[in-house]
Backbone as JSON, one array per atom type, in Angstrom:
{
  "sequence": "MNTNTAIAVVLAVASSILANVAYLREHDAAASLPNLSMRRPLHSLQLLLSNHDWLLGFSMETGGFVLYAGALALASLALVQSIAAGGIGVLAYVSSRVAGRQLGTRQLIGVSLSIIGLLALAVSLAGSSAAGAKGSTAAILVWIGATAAIAGLALLLGRVTGALAVAEGIAAGLLFSIGDLSTKLATQGGARLAFVITLIIGYTLGTSLLQLGYQRGEALTVAGLATLLTNAVPIAAGTLLLNEPVPSGLLGWLRILAFAAVTAGAILLAAPDHQTAPQASPTGAGEHAGAS",
  "N": [[15.55, -1.72, 21.38], [17.75, 0.38, 18.8], [18.79, 3.47, 18.41], [18.06, 4.38, 15.91], [16.33, 2.88, 14.77], [14.23, 3.33, 15.77], [13.68, 6.0, 15.06], [13.29, 4.93, 12.7], [10.96, 4.39, 13.46], [9.3, 6.49, 14.23], [9.36, 7.48, 11.32], [8.62, 5.31, 9.88], [5.08, 5.57, 10.99], [4.56, 8.28, 10.25], [4.86, 8.2, 7.73], [2.69, 5.94, 7.3], [-0.16, 6.98, 8.35], [0.29, 9.93, 6.74], [0.0, 9.21, 3.93], [-2.33, 6.98, 3.82], [-4.66, 8.71, 4.34], [-4.39, 10.97, 2.42], [-5.19, 9.26, 0.28], [-7.98, 8.68, 0.42], [-8.71, 11.52, -0.34], [-7.78, 11.22, -2.5], [-10.03, 9.62, -3.52], [-11.86, 10.71, -3.61], [-12.06, 12.99, -5.4], [-10.99, 11.8, -7.5], [-13.31, 10.3, -8.45], [-15.12, 12.19, -8.59], [-14.82, 12.92, -11.13], [-14.58, 13.6, -14.99], [-14.6, 10.28, -16.84], [-11.49, 8.56, -16.76], [-8.33, 7.54, -19.03], [-6.84, 4.92, -19.96], [-6.74, 4.76, -22.33], [-6.35, 7.04, -23.53], [-4.27, 8.93, -22.35], [-2.81, 11.39, -21.6], [-5.17, 13.36, -21.36], [-6.19, 12.67, -19.49], [-4.67, 12.63, -17.15], [-4.02, 15.3, -17.34], [-7.09, 15.59, -16.87], [-7.25, 14.98, -13.75], [-4.48, 16.66, -12.44], [-6.14, 19.36, -12.97], [-7.23, 19.53, -11.13], [-8.04, 20.5, -7.79], [-8.2, 19.57, -5.35], [-7.12, 16.78, -5.33], [-4.21, 17.27, -6.48], [-4.23, 17.88, -3.87], [-4.4, 16.1, -2.47], [-2.44, 13.94, -3.8], [0.26, 15.31, -3.53], [0.18, 15.02, -0.14], [0.54, 12.24, -0.18], [3.04, 11.5, -1.67], [4.3, 12.93, 0.34], [3.95, 11.15, 1.98], [6.05, 9.04, 0.91], [8.04, 10.08, 1.0], [8.99, 10.21, 4.29], [8.19, 7.92, 4.12], [10.5, 6.03, 2.25], [12.9, 7.88, 3.98], [12.36, 6.42, 6.33], [12.91, 2.7, 5.2], [15.6, 3.63, 4.75], [16.69, 3.2, 6.87], [15.8, 1.17, 8.42], [15.0, -2.74, 8.66], [12.73, -3.67, 5.65], [10.76, -5.47, 6.32], [9.58, -4.55, 8.87], [9.47, -2.71, 8.85], [7.1, -2.2, 6.56], [5.28, -3.66, 8.2], [4.72, -1.79, 10.65], [3.82, 0.3, 8.45], [1.37, -1.34, 7.41], [-0.9, -1.56, 9.79], [-1.57, 1.48, 8.3], [-4.12, 1.12, 7.57], [-6.23, 1.21, 9.9], [-6.13, 3.55, 10.44], [-6.79, 4.39, 7.73], [-9.72, 3.19, 7.35], [-11.34, 4.71, 9.57], [-11.23, 7.48, 9.02], [-12.36, 7.33, 6.67], [-15.03, 6.45, 7.62], [-15.91, 8.49, 9.59], [-15.68, 10.65, 7.39], [-17.98, 9.77, 5.15], [-20.26, 9.56, 7.72], [-20.89, 7.23, 8.98], [-20.92, 5.1, 10.68], [-18.37, 2.35, 12.24], [-18.54, -0.83, 10.67], [-19.05, -4.4, 12.34], [-17.49, -5.88, 11.51], [-15.31, -3.98, 10.69], [-14.24, -3.25, 12.59], [-13.63, -5.37, 14.07], [-11.61, -5.44, 12.49], [-9.78, -3.23, 12.71], [-9.77, -3.47, 15.13], [-7.85, -5.14, 14.85], [-5.05, -4.48, 13.82], [-4.11, -2.83, 15.75], [-3.93, -4.65, 17.49], [-1.41, -5.69, 17.11], [0.28, -3.68, 15.61], [1.12, -3.62, 18.36], [2.28, -4.91, 19.61], [4.54, -5.22, 17.78], [6.17, -3.42, 18.17], [6.55, -3.66, 21.45], [7.72, -6.35, 20.21], [10.03, -5.34, 19.45], [11.87, -4.59, 20.77], [13.5, -7.12, 20.49], [15.89, -8.22, 17.8], [16.32, -6.19, 15.08], [17.64, -6.18, 12.94], [19.0, -4.99, 9.42], [19.46, -7.38, 7.63], [20.5, -9.21, 4.53], [22.06, -8.26, 1.44], [21.0, -9.27, -0.66], [19.89, -11.96, -3.66], [20.57, -10.78, -6.5], [19.13, -11.71, -9.83], [17.45, -13.48, -8.12], [15.89, -11.34, -7.03], [14.44, -10.5, -9.03], [13.45, -11.97, -10.57], [11.15, -12.32, -8.4], [10.04, -9.57, -9.31], [9.82, -9.65, -11.73], [7.84, -11.9, -11.26], [5.52, -10.8, -9.54], [4.81, -8.6, -11.12], [3.14, -10.22, -13.06], [1.22, -11.18, -11.87], [-0.41, -9.56, -11.46], [-1.85, -8.27, -13.41], [-3.0, -10.76, -14.32], [-4.51, -10.59, -12.2], [-6.11, -8.44, -13.45], [-7.06, -9.02, -15.46], [-9.48, -11.51, -14.84], [-10.08, -9.66, -13.41], [-11.37, -8.46, -15.41], [-12.75, -10.31, -16.72], [-14.27, -11.64, -14.82], [-16.34, -9.15, -14.16], [-15.53, -7.64, -11.53], [-14.38, -5.38, -11.04], [-12.98, -2.64, -9.96], [-12.03, -4.35, -7.63], [-9.99, -6.01, -8.47], [-8.67, -3.5, -9.78], [-7.67, -2.47, -7.67], [-6.5, -4.72, -6.5], [-4.14, -5.59, -8.35], [-2.62, -2.69, -8.53], [-1.7, -3.29, -5.64], [0.03, -4.62, -5.61], [2.18, -3.84, -8.06], [2.59, -1.46, -6.26], [3.75, -2.5, -4.56], [5.99, -3.54, -5.55], [7.3, -0.69, -6.32], [8.39, -0.68, -3.44], [9.4, -2.06, -3.0], [11.78, -1.94, -4.76], [12.5, 0.44, -3.94], [13.99, -0.21, -1.42], [15.57, -1.55, -2.32], [17.05, 0.32, -3.36], [17.86, 1.93, -1.63], [19.9, 0.24, -0.89], [22.27, 1.76, -2.49], [25.78, 2.16, -5.0], [25.26, -0.37, -7.63], [22.59, -1.07, -7.25], [21.21, 1.13, -7.32], [20.14, 0.92, -10.19], [17.51, 0.14, -9.75], [15.74, 1.96, -9.23], [14.09, 2.27, -10.95], [13.12, -0.08, -11.65], [11.19, 1.4, -10.24], [9.78, 3.53, -10.27], [8.7, 3.17, -12.32], [6.53, 0.68, -11.34], [5.6, 2.63, -8.99], [4.29, 4.71, -11.42], [3.16, 3.02, -12.9], [0.38, 1.65, -10.18], [-0.5, 3.61, -9.04], [-1.88, 5.0, -11.35], [-3.97, 2.95, -11.62], [-5.33, 2.56, -9.45], [-6.65, 5.52, -9.37], [-7.94, 4.77, -11.38], [-10.18, 2.39, -10.77], [-10.72, 3.86, -8.22], [-12.98, 5.36, -9.17], [-14.87, 3.27, -9.56], [-15.44, 1.81, -7.31], [-16.23, 1.93, -3.23], [-13.33, 3.62, -1.2], [-12.44, 2.39, 0.67], [-12.42, -0.2, -0.19], [-10.79, -0.35, -2.54], [-8.67, 0.76, -2.02], [-8.26, -0.16, 0.26], [-7.79, -2.73, -0.36], [-5.53, -2.2, -1.66], [-3.42, -1.56, -0.05], [-3.26, -3.67, 1.69], [-2.08, -5.53, 0.33], [0.43, -3.71, -0.87], [2.0, -4.06, 1.37], [2.25, -6.74, 2.45], [2.52, -8.37, 0.92], [5.66, -7.12, 0.37], [6.73, -7.63, 2.85], [7.61, -10.49, 2.67], [9.21, -10.42, 0.54], [11.23, -8.99, 1.73], [11.88, -10.97, 3.62], [12.29, -13.28, 2.6], [13.72, -13.04, 0.19], [16.29, -11.31, 1.16], [16.43, -11.65, 3.71], [15.71, -10.8, 6.08], [16.42, -10.83, 9.91], [14.09, -12.9, 11.9], [13.09, -11.88, 15.07], [14.11, -14.54, 17.79], [13.26, -17.37, 20.19], [10.51, -16.14, 22.47], [10.05, -13.14, 21.88], [10.08, -13.22, 18.96], [7.99, -15.04, 18.21], [6.92, -13.16, 19.17], [7.16, -11.04, 17.57], [6.32, -12.49, 14.9], [3.32, -12.73, 15.1], [2.37, -10.01, 15.29], [3.37, -9.57, 12.71], [0.89, -11.48, 11.9], [-1.75, -10.32, 12.51], [-1.36, -6.88, 11.69], [-1.97, -7.99, 9.13], [-4.0, -10.04, 9.15], [-5.81, -8.11, 9.95], [-6.36, -6.13, 8.07], [-7.08, -7.34, 5.77], [-9.61, -7.92, 6.76], [-10.74, -5.34, 6.69], [-10.41, -4.52, 3.69], [-12.14, -6.2, 3.08], [-14.79, -6.58, 0.82], [-17.94, -4.14, 1.35], [-20.76, -5.29, 1.36], [-23.4, -3.84, 2.99], [-23.31, -1.77, 1.96], [-23.03, 0.75, -2.08], [-21.29, 0.67, -3.8], [-19.07, 3.64, -5.06], [-19.75, 5.48, -7.49], [-17.73, 6.95, -10.68], [-19.67, 10.02, -11.37], [-19.89, 10.04, -14.59], [-20.2, 7.45, -14.91], [-19.08, 4.28, -15.72], [-15.34, 4.38, -15.65], [-12.52, 3.68, -17.7], [-9.13, 2.85, -18.12], [-6.85, 4.75, -16.21], [-4.49, 7.34, -16.42], [-3.3, 7.71, -15.09], [0.29, 9.29, -12.88]],
  "CA": [[15.58, -0.76, 20.25], [18.6, 1.77, 19.15], [18.09, 4.96, 17.61], [18.27, 4.53, 13.98], [15.32, 1.56, 14.69], [13.19, 4.44, 16.96], [14.0, 7.46, 14.32], [12.69, 4.5, 11.62], [9.55, 3.85, 13.88], [8.45, 7.04, 14.15], [9.36, 8.11, 10.15], [7.11, 5.13, 9.03], [4.19, 5.99, 11.73], [4.22, 9.31, 10.26], [4.52, 7.81, 6.55], [1.63, 5.67, 7.32], [-1.2, 7.74, 8.51], [0.12, 10.82, 5.5], [-0.61, 8.05, 2.85], [-3.35, 6.44, 3.68], [-5.14, 9.82, 4.33], [-3.86, 11.12, 1.13], [-5.71, 7.95, -0.2], [-9.29, 9.3, 0.54], [-8.41, 12.69, -0.92], [-7.32, 11.42, -4.0], [-10.57, 8.97, -4.22], [-13.03, 11.16, -3.54], [-12.08, 14.26, -5.81], [-10.89, 11.18, -9.11], [-14.27, 9.82, -8.02], [-15.54, 12.9, -9.46], [-13.69, 13.18, -13.06], [-15.03, 12.41, -16.43], [-14.38, 8.84, -17.17], [-10.44, 8.48, -17.21], [-8.59, 6.07, -19.47], [-5.56, 4.43, -20.02], [-6.01, 5.08, -24.76], [-5.58, 8.65, -23.84], [-3.6, 8.94, -20.55], [-2.46, 12.91, -21.23], [-5.85, 13.34, -21.04], [-6.47, 11.78, -18.64], [-3.35, 13.15, -16.57], [-4.38, 16.46, -17.07], [-7.32, 16.16, -15.98], [-6.14, 14.4, -12.61], [-4.01, 17.39, -12.38], [-6.29, 19.84, -13.32], [-8.24, 19.11, -10.22], [-6.81, 20.43, -6.82], [-8.43, 18.26, -4.1], [-6.04, 15.06, -6.47], [-3.32, 16.95, -6.19], [-2.86, 18.55, -2.55], [-3.8, 13.93, -1.92], [-0.93, 13.38, -4.5], [1.65, 15.56, -2.76], [0.12, 14.06, 0.65], [0.84, 10.39, -0.41], [3.97, 12.03, -1.62], [4.84, 13.54, 1.59], [4.2, 9.49, 2.22], [6.6, 8.35, 0.6], [9.39, 10.61, 1.67], [9.29, 10.33, 5.15], [8.55, 5.73, 3.77], [12.2, 6.0, 1.92], [13.63, 8.03, 4.95], [12.73, 4.7, 7.74], [13.76, 2.36, 4.9], [17.73, 3.21, 4.92], [16.81, 3.17, 9.4], [15.46, -0.55, 9.44], [14.3, -3.46, 7.46], [11.97, -3.38, 4.86], [9.14, -5.84, 6.69], [10.25, -3.81, 10.01], [8.94, -1.24, 8.32], [5.78, -2.22, 6.1], [4.29, -4.26, 8.81], [4.18, -0.65, 10.67], [2.08, 0.9, 7.65], [0.02, -2.02, 7.42], [-1.25, -1.24, 10.13], [-2.64, 2.2, 8.52], [-5.33, 0.96, 7.2], [-6.87, 1.34, 10.41], [-6.81, 5.32, 10.16], [-8.06, 4.74, 6.89], [-11.03, 2.95, 7.58], [-11.59, 5.64, 11.16], [-11.17, 8.25, 8.54], [-13.35, 6.98, 5.91], [-16.2, 6.76, 8.18], [-16.05, 9.97, 9.66], [-16.14, 11.38, 6.21], [-19.06, 9.05, 5.16], [-20.93, 9.88, 8.06], [-21.34, 6.6, 9.58], [-19.67, 4.39, 11.86], [-17.89, 0.8, 11.34], [-19.61, -2.46, 11.19], [-18.33, -4.78, 12.98], [-15.84, -6.55, 11.29], [-14.44, -3.25, 10.32], [-14.28, -3.14, 14.35], [-12.48, -6.37, 14.26], [-10.33, -5.02, 11.84], [-9.07, -1.83, 13.25], [-8.81, -3.57, 16.59], [-6.63, -6.53, 15.2], [-4.78, -3.94, 13.31], [-3.82, -2.45, 16.77], [-3.06, -5.02, 18.34], [-0.49, -5.81, 15.26], [1.32, -2.14, 16.32], [1.28, -3.04, 19.15], [3.24, -6.92, 19.67], [5.58, -5.09, 17.52], [6.5, -2.54, 19.07], [6.94, -4.88, 22.19], [9.33, -7.54, 19.51], [11.2, -4.03, 18.79], [13.15, -5.15, 21.83], [14.89, -7.94, 20.1], [16.48, -7.28, 16.63], [15.41, -5.47, 13.88], [18.74, -5.7, 11.87], [18.22, -4.76, 8.04], [19.45, -8.07, 6.89], [21.46, -9.34, 3.5], [21.51, -7.65, -0.09], [20.12, -11.07, -0.87], [20.29, -11.58, -5.09], [19.76, -9.73, -7.78], [18.73, -12.46, -9.85], [16.02, -13.88, -7.72], [14.77, -10.16, -6.23], [14.25, -10.0, -10.81], [12.52, -12.52, -10.46], [10.12, -11.93, -7.73], [9.25, -8.61, -9.6], [8.39, -10.64, -12.97], [6.49, -12.29, -11.55], [4.27, -9.69, -9.13], [4.46, -7.27, -12.58], [2.21, -11.18, -14.23], [-0.04, -11.74, -10.91], [-1.3, -8.12, -11.43], [-2.28, -8.43, -14.97], [-3.72, -11.69, -14.01], [-5.69, -9.69, -11.85], [-6.55, -7.43, -14.19], [-8.12, -10.19, -16.32], [-9.92, -11.2, -14.46], [-11.0, -8.41, -13.44], [-11.79, -7.64, -16.54], [-13.72, -11.23, -17.31], [-15.92, -11.04, -13.78], [-16.39, -7.7, -13.56], [-15.36, -6.79, -10.04], [-13.14, -4.13, -11.91], [-12.35, -2.3, -8.47], [-11.19, -5.1, -7.21], [-8.84, -5.85, -9.47], [-7.82, -2.97, -9.9], [-7.04, -2.14, -5.96], [-5.22, -5.86, -6.41], [-3.02, -4.93, -9.16], [-2.44, -1.43, -7.91], [-1.36, -3.33, -4.29], [1.01, -5.84, -6.41], [2.8, -2.63, -8.59], [2.88, -0.5, -5.54], [4.59, -3.81, -3.54], [7.57, -3.69, -6.29], [7.51, 0.04, -5.73], [8.4, -0.44, -1.8], [10.88, -3.53, -2.51], [12.8, -0.95, -5.08], [12.64, 1.95, -3.27], [14.55, -1.06, -0.22], [16.71, -1.98, -2.63], [17.94, 1.63, -4.04], [19.15, 3.09, -0.58], [21.58, 0.8, -0.01], [23.26, 1.99, -3.35], [25.95, 1.38, -6.26], [24.28, -1.17, -8.37], [20.88, -1.09, -6.9], [20.78, 2.91, -7.14], [19.04, 1.13, -11.37], [15.97, -0.4, -9.48], [14.96, 3.09, -9.62], [13.94, 2.43, -12.87], [11.51, -0.32, -11.31], [10.62, 2.03, -8.37], [9.38, 4.82, -11.0], [7.16, 1.89, -13.75], [4.78, 0.13, -10.15], [4.68, 3.41, -8.34], [3.61, 5.29, -11.87], [1.25, 2.16, -12.56], [0.82, 1.79, -9.16], [-1.1, 5.16, -8.92], [-3.06, 5.01, -12.34], [-4.61, 2.06, -11.66], [-5.79, 2.74, -7.95], [-7.24, 6.12, -9.69], [-9.31, 4.25, -11.88], [-10.11, 1.68, -9.38], [-11.37, 4.8, -6.5], [-13.9, 5.65, -10.36], [-15.48, 2.25, -9.24], [-16.0, 1.09, -6.19], [-15.63, 2.59, -2.39], [-11.79, 4.27, -0.99], [-11.9, 1.57, 2.15], [-12.76, -1.15, -0.88], [-10.27, 0.08, -3.59], [-7.29, 1.17, -1.22], [-7.43, -0.85, 1.79], [-7.07, -4.17, -0.99], [-3.96, -2.07, -1.95], [-2.57, -1.46, 1.32], [-3.31, -4.85, 2.09], [-1.04, -6.02, -0.62], [1.15, -3.0, -0.7], [2.78, -4.39, 2.93], [2.75, -8.13, 2.63], [3.92, -8.74, -0.33], [7.1, -6.99, 0.39], [7.24, -8.42, 4.42], [7.24, -11.97, 2.53], [9.87, -10.29, 0.41], [12.3, -9.05, 2.66], [12.4, -12.31, 4.6], [12.27, -14.11, 1.5], [15.07, -12.58, -0.46], [17.13, -10.17, 2.09], [17.31, -12.95, 4.94], [15.84, -10.09, 7.16], [16.09, -12.05, 10.18], [12.85, -12.6, 12.85], [13.7, -12.62, 16.73], [13.93, -15.63, 18.32], [12.45, -17.13, 21.34], [9.46, -15.37, 22.72], [9.91, -11.99, 20.76], [9.77, -13.91, 17.32], [6.63, -15.59, 18.37], [5.2, -11.61, 18.24], [7.05, -11.02, 15.77], [5.05, -12.8, 13.82], [1.97, -12.16, 16.28], [2.08, -8.83, 14.96], [2.62, -9.88, 10.8], [0.31, -11.86, 10.9], [-2.49, -9.51, 13.51], [-2.1, -6.81, 11.36], [-2.45, -8.61, 7.86], [-5.85, -9.98, 8.85], [-6.58, -6.36, 10.15], [-5.52, -5.18, 6.84], [-8.08, -8.24, 4.91], [-11.22, -7.69, 7.55], [-11.17, -4.0, 6.64], [-10.67, -4.59, 2.91], [-13.0, -6.55, 1.96], [-15.67, -4.55, 0.36], [-19.57, -3.89, 1.82], [-21.68, -5.55, 0.52], [-24.67, -3.03, 3.4], [-22.99, -0.44, 0.48], [-23.45, 0.97, -3.36], [-19.89, 0.97, -4.29], [-19.1, 4.36, -5.39], [-19.15, 5.61, -8.74], [-18.05, 7.95, -11.29], [-20.88, 10.45, -12.21], [-20.76, 9.58, -16.1], [-20.22, 6.24, -15.61], [-17.55, 3.34, -14.95], [-14.3, 4.83, -16.96], [-11.73, 2.38, -18.02], [-7.5, 2.44, -16.81], [-5.93, 5.75, -15.83], [-2.93, 6.99, -16.74], [-2.05, 9.08, -13.4], [1.33, 9.22, -13.29]],
  "C": [[17.09, 0.97, 19.61], [17.82, 2.53, 18.3], [17.24, 5.08, 16.17], [16.82, 3.92, 13.54], [14.3, 2.64, 14.68], [12.61, 5.55, 15.79], [12.95, 5.73, 12.91], [10.81, 4.19, 11.62], [8.4, 5.15, 13.49], [8.18, 7.8, 12.58], [7.95, 6.84, 9.54], [5.56, 4.94, 9.81], [3.96, 6.81, 10.74], [3.78, 8.96, 8.15], [2.54, 7.27, 6.39], [-0.27, 6.81, 6.85], [-1.52, 9.32, 7.23], [-0.04, 9.61, 4.89], [-1.78, 7.72, 3.23], [-4.93, 7.64, 4.22], [-5.7, 10.92, 3.09], [-5.46, 10.08, -0.32], [-6.84, 8.3, -0.22], [-9.45, 10.66, 0.46], [-9.13, 12.6, -2.35], [-8.45, 10.45, -4.86], [-11.76, 9.71, -4.6], [-12.4, 12.01, -4.96], [-11.46, 13.06, -7.33], [-12.46, 10.25, -9.66], [-15.77, 11.11, -8.79], [-15.73, 13.85, -10.33], [-14.8, 12.2, -13.64], [-14.1, 11.33, -15.78], [-12.39, 9.55, -17.75], [-9.58, 7.0, -17.9], [-6.84, 6.3, -19.82], [-5.04, 4.66, -22.24], [-6.03, 6.27, -24.13], [-4.54, 9.11, -22.66], [-2.72, 10.96, -20.6], [-3.42, 13.69, -21.23], [-6.66, 13.16, -19.29], [-5.9, 12.54, -17.22], [-3.56, 14.41, -16.29], [-5.64, 16.78, -16.14], [-7.63, 16.01, -14.03], [-5.7, 16.31, -11.74], [-4.43, 18.95, -12.43], [-7.04, 19.89, -11.72], [-7.3, 19.48, -8.19], [-7.0, 19.94, -5.9], [-7.48, 17.31, -4.44], [-4.77, 16.06, -6.38], [-2.66, 17.66, -4.89], [-3.04, 16.26, -1.77], [-2.57, 14.11, -2.65], [0.18, 13.81, -3.61], [1.69, 15.33, -0.8], [0.82, 12.93, 0.57], [2.95, 11.67, -1.24], [5.0, 12.1, -0.76], [5.27, 12.39, 1.95], [5.44, 9.03, 2.63], [8.39, 8.51, 0.84], [9.96, 10.77, 2.64], [9.44, 7.73, 4.86], [10.03, 6.04, 3.37], [12.9, 6.39, 3.3], [13.69, 6.1, 6.44], [13.21, 3.61, 6.23], [15.01, 1.99, 5.23], [17.66, 3.45, 5.86], [16.89, 1.51, 9.45], [14.91, -1.09, 8.38], [13.38, -3.51, 6.6], [10.72, -4.01, 5.38], [8.84, -5.42, 7.78], [8.77, -3.42, 9.32], [7.6, -1.34, 7.64], [5.48, -3.01, 7.42], [3.46, -2.66, 9.71], [3.36, 0.29, 9.81], [1.18, 0.13, 7.43], [-0.75, -2.29, 8.27], [-2.51, 0.38, 9.94], [-3.44, 2.08, 8.2], [-6.86, 1.71, 7.83], [-7.26, 2.55, 10.14], [-7.24, 5.71, 8.72], [-9.4, 4.31, 6.38], [-11.54, 4.2, 8.23], [-11.94, 7.01, 9.65], [-12.7, 8.16, 7.27], [-14.99, 6.77, 6.55], [-16.76, 7.76, 8.63], [-16.88, 10.77, 8.01], [-17.02, 10.79, 6.04], [-20.52, 9.2, 6.42], [-21.2, 9.21, 8.47], [-20.47, 6.03, 9.88], [-19.85, 2.77, 10.98], [-18.23, 0.03, 11.91], [-18.63, -3.26, 12.0], [-17.47, -6.06, 12.64], [-15.09, -5.84, 10.52], [-14.03, -2.96, 11.95], [-13.1, -3.58, 14.06], [-11.11, -5.98, 13.85], [-8.98, -4.43, 12.36], [-8.4, -2.56, 14.79], [-7.33, -4.82, 16.34], [-5.5, -5.77, 14.52], [-3.52, -3.02, 14.29], [-2.85, -2.67, 17.42], [-1.11, -5.56, 17.96], [0.82, -4.94, 16.15], [1.29, -2.49, 17.24], [2.23, -3.91, 19.67], [4.42, -6.12, 18.33], [5.93, -4.74, 17.97], [7.0, -3.36, 20.54], [7.61, -5.43, 21.23], [9.97, -6.24, 19.7], [12.59, -5.21, 19.79], [14.16, -6.2, 21.23], [15.45, -7.18, 19.1], [16.04, -6.87, 15.75], [16.79, -5.28, 13.02], [18.35, -5.98, 10.36], [18.4, -6.25, 7.12], [20.31, -7.91, 5.63], [20.75, -8.46, 2.55], [20.79, -8.7, -0.84], [20.59, -10.64, -3.06], [19.5, -11.18, -5.96], [19.26, -10.5, -8.58], [17.32, -12.98, -9.48], [14.69, -11.94, -7.14], [14.15, -9.82, -7.99], [13.32, -10.86, -11.08], [10.27, -12.47, -9.85], [9.25, -10.49, -8.23], [9.41, -8.86, -10.89], [7.21, -11.07, -12.32], [4.93, -11.98, -11.06], [4.12, -8.71, -10.05], [3.28, -8.91, -13.26], [1.52, -11.73, -13.15], [-0.76, -10.8, -11.52], [-1.7, -8.17, -12.25], [-2.84, -8.73, -15.5], [-5.08, -11.97, -13.55], [-6.55, -9.11, -12.49], [-7.63, -7.92, -15.41], [-9.08, -10.95, -15.6], [-10.49, -10.65, -13.92], [-11.93, -8.78, -14.73], [-13.71, -8.98, -16.59], [-14.67, -11.11, -16.12], [-16.67, -10.42, -13.62], [-16.75, -7.2, -12.48], [-13.83, -5.75, -10.75], [-11.73, -3.86, -10.58], [-12.1, -2.96, -8.37], [-9.92, -4.81, -7.14], [-8.38, -4.95, -9.97], [-7.07, -2.65, -8.47], [-6.02, -3.47, -5.25], [-3.96, -5.78, -6.83], [-2.28, -4.0, -8.58], [-1.15, -1.97, -6.54], [0.32, -3.87, -5.18], [2.11, -4.57, -6.92], [3.05, -1.71, -7.46], [4.53, -1.4, -4.6], [6.12, -3.7, -4.7], [8.15, -1.66, -6.18], [8.22, 0.23, -4.29], [10.0, -1.27, -2.37], [11.85, -2.56, -3.63], [13.52, 0.29, -4.4], [14.0, 1.11, -1.64], [16.27, -0.71, -0.84], [17.73, -0.5, -2.84], [18.89, 1.68, -3.52], [20.01, 1.66, -0.17], [22.65, 1.09, -1.72], [23.81, 1.78, -4.2], [25.01, 0.66, -7.45], [23.02, -1.07, -8.26], [20.58, 0.19, -7.47], [19.27, 2.45, -9.17], [17.82, 0.71, -10.28], [15.24, 0.94, -9.35], [14.51, 2.67, -10.57], [12.59, 1.11, -12.64], [10.37, 0.38, -10.29], [9.82, 2.59, -8.89], [7.9, 3.95, -11.96], [6.28, 1.39, -12.0], [4.78, 1.32, -9.6], [3.6, 4.16, -9.68], [2.28, 4.58, -12.14], [0.14, 1.84, -11.82], [-0.92, 2.89, -9.26], [-2.12, 5.37, -9.84], [-3.72, 3.77, -12.67], [-5.14, 2.15, -9.76], [-7.09, 4.38, -8.55], [-8.73, 5.12, -10.31], [-10.37, 3.02, -11.36], [-10.79, 2.87, -8.1], [-12.14, 5.19, -7.7], [-15.39, 4.96, -9.98], [-16.37, 2.01, -7.95], [-15.43, 2.38, -4.26], [-13.89, 3.13, -2.11], [-11.21, 2.41, 0.03], [-11.55, 0.11, 1.27], [-10.57, -1.24, -2.25], [-8.66, -0.18, -3.05], [-7.39, 0.0, -0.39], [-6.74, -2.06, 0.62], [-5.91, -3.76, -1.39], [-3.02, -2.19, -1.6], [-2.15, -2.84, 1.76], [-1.73, -5.57, 1.67], [0.27, -5.31, -0.81], [2.66, -3.36, 1.15], [2.79, -5.94, 2.65], [2.86, -8.58, 1.99], [5.94, -8.23, 0.23], [7.68, -7.35, 2.37], [8.06, -9.43, 4.25], [8.95, -11.97, 1.86], [11.07, -10.38, 0.8], [12.96, -10.28, 3.45], [13.0, -13.82, 4.08], [13.66, -14.08, 0.82], [15.62, -12.06, -0.24], [18.19, -10.52, 3.01], [17.2, -11.76, 6.22], [15.59, -11.6, 8.43], [14.66, -11.34, 11.36], [14.26, -12.44, 14.76], [13.65, -13.85, 16.83], [13.83, -15.24, 19.81], [11.16, -16.31, 21.18], [8.94, -14.24, 21.83], [9.64, -12.1, 19.55], [8.91, -14.34, 17.29], [5.84, -13.78, 18.09], [5.29, -11.04, 17.97], [6.06, -10.68, 14.74], [4.19, -13.34, 14.21], [1.51, -10.63, 15.41], [2.02, -9.14, 13.38], [1.25, -9.8, 10.55], [-1.46, -10.53, 11.32], [-2.54, -8.22, 12.16], [-2.64, -6.77, 9.47], [-3.88, -9.16, 8.18], [-6.86, -8.93, 8.96], [-6.99, -5.9, 9.46], [-7.1, -6.12, 6.05], [-9.87, -8.14, 5.04], [-11.01, -6.36, 6.51], [-11.24, -3.93, 4.78], [-11.35, -5.01, 2.12], [-14.32, -5.65, 2.17], [-17.15, -5.93, 1.42], [-20.29, -4.41, 1.55], [-23.32, -4.83, 1.14], [-24.02, -2.15, 2.08], [-23.21, -0.05, -0.82], [-21.9, 1.52, -3.32], [-20.23, 2.43, -5.38], [-18.77, 5.3, -7.13], [-18.96, 6.65, -9.78], [-19.42, 8.5, -12.22], [-21.39, 10.43, -13.61], [-19.74, 8.41, -16.15], [-18.88, 5.84, -15.23], [-17.0, 3.9, -16.09], [-13.38, 3.33, -16.56], [-10.62, 3.5, -17.23], [-7.36, 4.04, -16.97], [-5.18, 5.29, -16.36], [-2.57, 7.92, -16.12], [-0.61, 9.08, -14.09], [2.18, 9.6, -11.19]]
}
């Protein structure tokens, strides 16, 4: 492992821990607020900004993003995202402590798979961790457009089925993945700095939907689904769009195992817990949030 990759790993781990603890703070704060609505974005934003607990959580999330951007500047998108995916184990552990209850069997398996995946990833770093190529701008734009469309479809299906918290977590994760991919592209410099626009749009809309999801469901379900897609989609993008290489031989298979393990762990942890009733806003279910 070269020096840049080692620094990137440290930054990515720190970013993941900070972001997932921030999600829990934001969830508890947003769930205690009156209804948030995209139809009243300024009012919703005022409610969030006037809440000190939410502001602290958002500040922690912002700090995590700064560390994440630094990691992306030094290592491949797939590598950084796979480390971040293991952070859902932190989310599960801390949320169980805050709620005063133990993790269930499914959640314990999810945490274990995430840890196994990160250990496998650490071993695989002995092989290649090159940053890949810049990729085709046209293909990247199609990918971003398709991701946004799927997020919109998820919200539509959520309204039809009534599973709004799940839909908003999924849509938030897809929009965050646009922001994450755009962050990697922006770090390439030159004309790619224009992807700061999709970075801002993706993170702003993703954050907005996440706050609304927090008013409807549990942190582990909403943030867990968002985290799963935030990491899985960019990992695929790094491989398919940016031609980020996978080590050959045994280390290559180990890297694939790592990606599969953290993804499976995230799925298990993000699945709704039917034994626990979703947390709702004290004034009832809210509509789309207008946070930034």
